[in-house]
Residue frames relative to the residue before (quaternion, step in Angstrom):
aa qw qx qy qz dx dy dz
X 1.0000 0.0000 0.0000 0.0000 0.00 0.00 0.00
X 0.4103 -0.6899 0.5390 0.2554 3.58 -1.15 0.62
X 0.1189 -0.8096 0.5744 0.0245 3.56 -0.76 1.05
X 0.3795 -0.7182 0.5337 0.2351 3.58 -0.82 0.98
X 0.2702 -0.7824 0.5454 0.1321 3.54 -0.90 0.98
X 0.8094 -0.0805 0.0753 0.5768 3.58 0.93 -0.79
X 0.1571 -0.7699 0.6133 0.0800 3.53 -1.19 0.61
X 0.0027 -0.7825 0.6225 -0.0137 3.57 -0.95 0.89
X 0.5863 0.5544 -0.4256 0.4097 3.58 -0.88 0.90
X 0.5246 -0.6093 0.4783 0.3532 3.53 -1.27 -0.28
X 0.0344 -0.8060 0.5905 -0.0238 3.55 -0.87 0.95
X 0.1045 -0.7757 0.6211 0.0401 3.55 -1.06 0.81
X 0.2327 -0.7633 0.5882 0.1314 3.59 -0.69 1.05
X 0.2187 -0.8301 0.5052 0.0887 3.54 -0.50 1.22
X 0.8081 0.1405 -0.0521 0.5697 3.57 1.12 -0.49
X 0.3647 -0.7488 0.5064 0.2232 3.60 -0.70 0.98
X 0.5711 -0.6077 0.4366 0.3376 3.56 -1.28 0.46
X 0.1944 0.7754 -0.5687 0.1938 3.55 0.24 1.27
X 0.6611 -0.5080 0.3741 0.4062 3.52 -1.29 0.28
X 0.5624 -0.6087 0.4461 0.3379 3.54 -1.11 0.74
X 0.5732 0.6113 -0.3822 0.3896 3.58 1.14 -0.53
X 0.6757 0.5054 -0.2950 0.4482 3.56 1.13 -0.60
X 0.5735 0.5821 -0.3772 0.4358 3.57 1.30 -0.12
X 0.5373 -0.6371 0.4457 0.3268 3.57 -0.91 0.89
X 0.5671 -0.6394 0.4084 0.3205 3.56 -1.00 0.83
X 0.6742 0.5015 -0.3102 0.4447 3.58 1.10 -0.53
X 0.5460 0.5905 -0.4078 0.4324 3.61 1.27 0.11
X 0.3322 -0.7356 0.5580 0.1926 3.57 -0.86 1.00
X 0.3151 -0.7905 0.4955 0.1742 3.58 -0.29 1.26
X 0.5928 0.5891 -0.3705 0.4053 3.59 1.12 -0.55
X 0.7752 0.3120 -0.1659 0.5236 3.58 1.08 -0.67
X 0.4681 0.6807 -0.4406 0.3513 3.58 1.29 0.15
X 0.2630 -0.7852 0.5431 0.1390 3.59 -0.40 1.22
X 0.1580 -0.8114 0.5601 0.0554 3.58 -0.78 1.05
X 0.7894 0.1634 -0.0981 0.5835 3.59 1.24 -0.19
X 0.0108 0.7750 -0.6315 0.0217 3.55 -1.07 0.78
X 0.0738 0.8068 -0.5773 0.1015 3.58 -0.56 1.16
X 0.1536 -0.7954 0.5822 0.0695 3.56 -0.96 0.87
X 0.8635 0.1020 -0.0826 0.4870 3.53 -1.27 0.65
X 0.2392 0.8061 -0.4950 0.2188 3.52 0.76 1.13
X 0.0451 -0.7275 0.6834 0.0416 3.51 -1.24 0.75
X 0.0178 -0.8266 0.5593 -0.0594 3.58 -0.58 1.14
X 0.1675 -0.7582 0.6233 0.0927 3.57 -0.85 1.01
X 0.0270 -0.8193 0.5715 -0.0373 3.58 -0.75 1.03
X 0.1340 -0.7844 0.6030 0.0563 3.55 -1.20 0.64
X 0.1656 -0.7826 0.5948 0.0796 3.57 -1.10 0.73
X 0.8541 -0.1283 0.0412 0.5023 3.57 -0.56 1.22
X 0.6082 -0.5987 0.3503 0.3859 3.57 1.09 0.58
X 0.6152 0.5782 -0.3301 0.4223 3.58 1.27 0.16
X 0.8025 0.1313 -0.0368 0.5808 3.57 1.01 -0.81
X 0.1285 -0.7819 0.6057 0.0721 3.54 -1.13 0.68
X 0.1134 -0.7751 0.6200 0.0437 3.53 -1.19 0.66
X 0.1439 -0.7698 0.6170 0.0783 3.54 -1.12 0.70
X 0.1384 -0.8136 0.5645 0.0193 3.55 -0.54 1.26
X 0.0199 -0.7704 0.6372 0.0054 3.56 -1.04 0.84
X 0.1691 0.7836 -0.5801 0.1447 3.57 -0.82 0.99
X 0.4544 -0.6884 0.4869 0.2873 3.61 -1.05 0.65
X 0.8237 0.0768 -0.0072 0.5617 3.61 1.16 -0.46
X 0.0252 -0.7543 0.6559 0.0108 3.54 -1.07 0.91
X 0.0482 -0.7683 0.6379 0.0209 3.57 -1.00 0.89
X 0.1705 -0.8209 0.5419 0.0585 3.57 -0.68 1.10
X 0.1080 -0.7750 0.6219 0.0320 3.56 -1.11 0.79
X 0.0426 -0.8647 0.5002 -0.0158 3.56 0.50 1.25
X 0.6845 0.4955 -0.2868 0.4513 3.62 1.16 -0.48
X 0.4842 0.6701 -0.4366 0.3548 3.60 1.26 -0.08
X 0.6428 -0.5199 0.3856 0.4098 3.59 -1.22 0.39
X 0.7470 0.1819 -0.1152 0.6290 3.55 1.15 -0.70
X 0.2450 -0.8188 0.4958 0.1538 3.62 0.24 1.25
X 0.0845 0.8148 -0.5639 0.1050 3.55 -0.88 0.92
X 0.2767 -0.6946 0.6312 0.2062 3.48 -1.42 0.25
X 0.1968 -0.8005 0.5618 0.0697 3.56 -0.91 0.99
X 0.1638 -0.7710 0.6128 0.0566 3.54 -1.03 0.94
X 0.0933 -0.8654 0.4914 0.0299 3.56 0.39 1.26
X 0.7264 0.3998 -0.2407 0.5046 3.59 1.18 -0.45
X 0.6925 -0.5068 0.2653 0.4397 3.54 1.21 0.46
X 0.1333 -0.7783 0.6109 0.0568 3.52 -1.35 0.28
X 0.1418 -0.7414 0.6470 0.1077 3.53 -1.27 0.56
X 0.0723 -0.7976 0.5988 0.0003 3.57 -0.77 1.09
X 0.1185 -0.7722 0.6219 0.0533 3.57 -0.79 1.06
X 0.2066 -0.7902 0.5707 0.0843 3.57 -0.81 1.05
X 0.1658 -0.7962 0.5793 0.0547 3.55 -0.98 0.92
X 0.5853 -0.6220 0.4033 0.3284 3.56 -1.11 0.74
X 0.8124 0.1295 -0.0341 0.5675 3.57 0.91 -0.88
X 0.6890 -0.4659 0.3546 0.4273 3.53 -1.36 -0.06
X 0.5593 0.5489 -0.4231 0.4548 3.55 0.52 1.24
X 0.3729 -0.6948 0.5552 0.2643 3.55 -1.28 0.06
X 0.4357 0.7266 -0.4183 0.3275 3.55 1.13 0.72
X 0.8184 0.1701 -0.0536 0.5463 3.60 0.79 -1.00
X 0.1568 -0.8180 0.5492 0.0690 3.59 -0.18 1.26
X 0.2962 -0.7558 0.5597 0.1665 3.56 -1.17 0.66
X 0.7957 -0.1052 0.0890 0.5898 3.60 1.10 -0.59
X 0.1881 -0.7499 0.6175 0.1448 3.55 -1.32 0.34
X 0.1520 -0.7630 0.6239 0.0743 3.55 -1.15 0.72
X 0.0324 -0.7850 0.6185 -0.0165 3.56 -0.89 1.01
X 0.0878 0.7807 -0.6138 0.0783 3.59 -0.94 0.91
X 0.4269 -0.7123 0.4871 0.2704 3.58 -1.09 0.59
X 0.7645 0.1133 -0.1464 0.6175 3.59 1.32 0.25
X 0.0942 0.7849 -0.6101 0.0526 3.58 -1.09 0.70
X 0.0909 -0.7626 0.6373 0.0645 3.52 -1.31 0.44
X 0.1595 -0.7852 0.5945 0.0682 3.57 -1.02 0.86
X 0.2235 -0.7687 0.5899 0.1052 3.58 -0.68 1.17
X 0.3701 -0.8067 0.4186 0.1924 3.54 -0.21 1.34
X 0.6810 0.4889 -0.3049 0.4520 3.61 0.87 -0.87
X 0.7377 0.3998 -0.2153 0.4995 3.56 0.95 -0.92
X 0.2840 -0.7778 0.5028 0.2481 3.59 1.29 -0.30
X 0.4425 0.6830 -0.4388 0.3810 3.52 0.98 1.00
X 0.2005 -0.7556 0.6161 0.0964 3.55 -0.91 1.02
X 0.0371 -0.7543 0.6536 0.0484 3.54 -1.18 0.66
X 0.1026 -0.7832 0.6127 0.0267 3.56 -0.75 1.11
X 0.0800 -0.8140 0.5754 -0.0009 3.56 -0.95 0.93
X 0.6788 0.4874 -0.3683 0.4076 3.49 -1.36 0.22
X 0.7545 -0.2760 0.2567 0.5373 3.54 -0.95 -0.90
X 0.0019 -0.8183 0.5714 -0.0624 3.55 0.04 1.34
X 0.0127 0.7906 -0.6102 0.0505 3.57 -0.77 1.07
X 0.0593 -0.7690 0.6362 0.0177 3.55 -0.90 1.00
X 0.0558 -0.7989 0.5988 0.0069 3.57 -0.83 1.00
X 0.2929 -0.7542 0.5693 0.1456 3.54 -0.73 1.14
X 0.6247 -0.5733 0.3708 0.3787 3.58 -1.11 0.65
X 0.6547 0.5249 -0.3064 0.4493 3.60 1.16 -0.56
X 0.6432 -0.5546 0.3071 0.4294 3.57 1.29 -0.05
X 0.5296 0.6185 -0.4232 0.3974 3.62 1.19 -0.23
X 0.1133 -0.8099 0.5751 0.0213 3.58 -0.94 0.95
X 0.1820 -0.7576 0.6203 0.0896 3.53 -1.18 0.73
X 0.0731 -0.7717 0.6314 0.0206 3.57 -0.99 0.95
X 0.2068 0.7712 -0.5798 0.1619 3.60 -0.78 0.99
X 0.4939 -0.6654 0.4744 0.2970 3.59 -1.28 0.15
X 0.7947 0.1052 -0.0673 0.5941 3.60 1.25 -0.20
X 0.0387 0.7969 -0.5982 0.0755 3.56 -0.90 0.96
X 0.1860 -0.7748 0.5965 0.0963 3.58 -1.05 0.81
X 0.0898 -0.7565 0.6450 0.0600 3.54 -1.19 0.69
X 0.1199 -0.8026 0.5839 0.0232 3.56 -0.44 1.27
X 0.2497 -0.8082 0.5179 0.1275 3.58 -0.38 1.22
X 0.5699 0.5645 -0.3894 0.4527 3.59 1.28 -0.08
X 0.7581 0.3307 -0.1797 0.5325 3.57 0.92 -0.94
X 0.3558 -0.7625 0.4637 0.2774 3.59 1.34 -0.19
X 0.5317 0.6104 -0.4068 0.4234 3.56 1.07 0.79
X 0.1846 -0.7248 0.6524 0.1224 3.53 -1.27 0.64
X 0.1147 0.8206 -0.5453 0.1269 3.60 -0.76 0.99
X 0.1590 -0.7479 0.6347 0.1123 3.52 -1.37 0.32
X 0.2587 -0.7741 0.5613 0.1371 3.57 -1.10 0.73
X 0.6492 0.4903 -0.3112 0.4913 3.57 1.28 0.14
X 0.7388 -0.3995 0.2896 0.4591 3.57 -1.31 -0.01
X 0.0589 -0.7900 0.6102 -0.0087 3.54 -1.03 0.92
X 0.1745 -0.7369 0.6383 0.1381 3.51 -1.30 0.42
X 0.0860 -0.7973 0.5972 0.0153 3.58 -0.76 1.05
X 0.1621 -0.7790 0.6024 0.0635 3.55 -0.76 1.09
X 0.1012 0.7901 -0.5921 0.1219 3.56 -0.65 1.14
X 0.8146 -0.0679 0.0027 0.5761 3.57 -0.40 1.21
X 0.7668 -0.2982 0.2458 0.5124 3.58 -0.75 -1.06
X 0.6077 0.5453 -0.3467 0.4617 3.57 1.25 0.38
X 0.1357 -0.7552 0.6360 0.0819 3.53 -1.21 0.70
X 0.1581 -0.7856 0.5949 0.0618 3.57 -0.69 1.14
X 0.1495 -0.7482 0.6417 0.0784 3.56 -1.01 0.91
X 0.1162 0.8210 -0.5446 0.1260 3.58 -0.53 1.11
X 0.3572 -0.6811 0.5953 0.2327 3.50 -1.36 0.33
X 0.8084 0.1269 -0.1313 0.5596 3.56 -0.19 1.27
X 0.0534 0.7784 -0.6157 0.1104 3.51 -1.06 0.89
X 0.0728 0.7894 -0.6095 0.0043 3.58 -1.18 0.49
X 0.0272 0.7818 -0.6227 0.0182 3.54 -1.25 0.49
X 0.5979 -0.4882 0.4568 0.4421 3.54 -1.33 0.00
X 0.6415 -0.5788 0.3428 0.3687 3.58 -1.18 0.47
X 0.6201 0.5029 -0.3599 0.4828 3.59 1.25 -0.08
X 0.4027 -0.7514 0.4371 0.2867 3.57 1.36 0.09
X 0.4285 0.6972 -0.4682 0.3334 3.59 0.96 0.86
X 0.7754 0.2701 -0.1350 0.5546 3.60 0.91 -0.91
X 0.0354 -0.8336 0.5500 -0.0366 3.59 -0.08 1.33
X 0.0313 0.7634 -0.6445 -0.0295 3.57 -1.23 0.49
X 0.2849 -0.7535 0.5770 0.1345 3.55 -1.09 0.85
X 0.4157 -0.7621 0.4397 0.2303 3.58 -0.61 1.11
X 0.8048 -0.0514 0.0689 0.5873 3.60 0.80 -0.94
X 0.1917 -0.8062 0.5531 0.0858 3.55 -0.25 1.28
X 0.2758 -0.7728 0.5545 0.1385 3.55 -0.81 1.05
X 0.7887 -0.2020 0.1488 0.5612 3.55 1.08 -0.60
X 0.2252 -0.7443 0.6142 0.1342 3.52 -1.34 0.34
X 0.0535 -0.7840 0.6175 0.0341 3.56 -0.94 0.88
X 0.2842 -0.7322 0.5956 0.1686 3.52 -1.28 0.47
X 0.0292 -0.8151 0.5780 -0.0245 3.57 -0.99 0.76
X 0.3958 -0.6340 0.5915 0.3025 3.49 -1.39 0.21
X 0.5903 -0.6442 0.3512 0.3364 3.54 -0.77 1.06
X 0.6526 0.5351 -0.3234 0.4280 3.59 1.00 -0.76
X 0.7155 0.4396 -0.2495 0.4823 3.57 1.19 -0.50
X 0.5931 0.6230 -0.3563 0.3649 3.58 1.25 -0.35
X 0.0711 -0.7617 0.6431 0.0356 3.54 -1.09 0.82
X 0.4900 -0.6649 0.4757 0.3024 3.56 -1.02 0.80
X 0.2365 0.7465 -0.5853 0.2104 3.53 -0.29 1.28
X 0.3783 -0.7191 0.5359 0.2295 3.55 -1.27 0.37
X 0.2581 0.7974 -0.5075 0.1999 3.57 1.15 0.60
X 0.5876 -0.5622 0.4468 0.3730 3.55 -1.27 0.41
X 0.6724 -0.4975 0.3400 0.4298 3.63 -1.17 0.38
X 0.4802 -0.6605 0.4965 0.2943 3.54 -1.06 0.76
X 0.6523 -0.4958 0.3851 0.4248 3.53 -1.26 0.35
X 0.7615 0.3436 -0.2659 0.4810 3.54 -0.96 0.87
X 0.4255 0.6964 -0.4792 0.3229 3.56 1.26 0.07
X 0.4447 -0.6806 0.5153 0.2709 3.55 -1.11 0.69
X 0.2660 -0.7869 0.5382 0.1428 3.56 -0.58 1.11
X 0.0231 -0.7915 0.6107 0.0093 3.55 -1.22 0.56
X 0.4820 -0.6794 0.4732 0.2867 3.57 -1.22 0.38
X 0.8075 -0.0453 0.0647 0.5845 3.59 1.02 -0.71
X 0.0123 -0.7846 0.6196 -0.0190 3.54 -1.05 0.79
X 0.0049 0.7925 -0.6097 0.0168 3.55 -1.03 0.76
């Protein structure tokens, strides 16, 4: 289980944990906000083995919905650490929108999603999932991975939740660049790119 270690910021609880029976029938439970928190920084630990540090300007909770979730409409930054500490980070994830499904323990990040591994490898995509039950991070849409002087364009990606063991499901192409000429873009491979079926 994931245990919160510390909370910093301002939080307002809008709805107490009462039985759904006490809620008026004309209230839409799917859109009933039960939590509102601003400028939050949260340090979390899982089984003393992994630590995460979350930063977000806004959290909105919907605990009474059929699929309870927390929404991060103004974006989120998640820093992952190798051990139960905040000293040695392994990767960071930044997205301009995210949602966490509490029962399924599933994160979905959308928009301009960027993951940067401590070794310098970067992932750019428009949608990314983090399943805390299977301990996997994956994407089913187009991704761009920058590694050294190579750029991989692929459809689908997955890794362990520490972002150490990466695999690309369907590589569309590989390009090479000189760092001084490279710009962070999500364009398709240029003409002459070397195509491949699988890369790991």
